[in-house]
C-alpha positions in Angstrom: 19.7 -5.3 -29.6 17.3 -6.1 -32.5 13.7 -5.1 -32.3 12.6 -8.3 -34.0 9.7 -9.8 -31.9 11.0 -13.3 -32.6 14.4 -12.8 -31.2 15.3 -15.6 -28.8 15.4 -13.3 -25.7 11.9 -11.9 -26.5 10.1 -15.2 -27.2 9.2 -15.4 -23.5 6.8 -12.5 -23.9 4.6 -14.3 -26.4 1.4 -15.8 -24.9 0.5 -19.1 -26.6 -2.7 -21.1 -26.2 -2.3 -24.7 -27.1 -5.4 -26.9 -27.5 -4.6 -30.6 -27.9 -6.6 -33.5 -26.5 -3.7 -36.0 -26.6 -1.6 -35.7 -23.4 1.6 -37.0 -25.0 1.4 -34.7 -28.0 0.4 -31.8 -25.8 3.4 -32.3 -23.4 5.8 -32.8 -26.3 4.6 -29.6 -28.0 4.9 -27.6 -24.8 8.4 -29.0 -24.2 9.4 -28.1 -27.7 8.0 -24.5 -27.4 9.8 -24.1 -24.0 13.0 -25.3 -25.5 12.7 -22.6 -28.1 12.1 -19.9 -25.5 8.3 -19.7 -25.5 7.7 -19.9 -21.8 4.1 -18.5 -21.6 2.2 -21.5 -23.1 -1.1 -22.4 -21.6 -2.3 -25.9 -22.5 -5.9 -27.1 -22.8 -7.2 -30.6 -23.3 -10.9 -29.5 -23.5 -12.4 -27.0 -25.8 -14.7 -25.7 -23.0 -11.6 -24.7 -21.0 -10.0 -23.0 -24.0 -13.1 -21.0 -24.7 -13.4 -20.0 -21.0 -9.8 -18.8 -21.1 -10.6 -16.5 -24.0 -13.0 -14.6 -21.7 -10.4 -14.2 -19.0 -7.2 -13.2 -20.9 -5.8 -12.5 -24.3 -3.2 -14.4 -26.2 -0.8 -13.9 -29.1 -0.9 -17.2 -30.9 -3.3 -20.1 -30.9 -2.3 -23.7 -31.8 -5.4 -25.8 -32.1 -5.8 -29.5 -32.9 -8.8 -30.3 -35.1 -9.8 -33.3 -33.0 -10.0 -31.4 -29.7 -13.8 -30.9 -30.3 -16.2 -31.1 -33.2 -16.7 -27.4 -33.0 -13.0 -26.4 -33.3 -13.3 -24.9 -36.8 -16.4 -22.8 -35.7 -14.4 -21.5 -32.7 -11.6 -20.4 -35.1 -14.1 -18.6 -37.2 -15.5 -16.9 -34.2 -12.1 -15.7 -33.1 -11.3 -14.3 -36.5 -14.7 -12.5 -36.6 -14.1 -10.9 -33.1 -17.0 -12.9 -31.7 -14.8 -14.7 -29.2 -12.0 -13.2 -27.3 -10.3 -9.8 -27.8 -7.6 -10.7 -30.2 -8.0 -12.3 -33.7 -4.7 -14.0 -33.2 -2.6 -15.9 -35.7 -3.8 -19.5 -35.5 -2.3 -22.8 -36.4 -5.0 -25.4 -37.1 -3.5 -28.8 -36.9 -5.2 -31.7 -38.8 -4.0 -35.3 -38.3 
């Protein structure tokens, strides 16, 4: 068995936070991630809920839409500077 973290059988161990205000986009992205084996995806439609989740638990990857809240870029900067959460995770910042 390979030790590559992104092997299909190990993708279920990766915690993903997905912040997206559009319900259809959010559900589609979650379904796509599940189809690829990423089962631990928490979805958020409000920035306040996402920020509260950072205080409760850690994550491995953050996918964040730029239109979820006007402060989304500032939140990303705080994560990278260890001001928010416990893990300066890899982040995908999605701009439409």
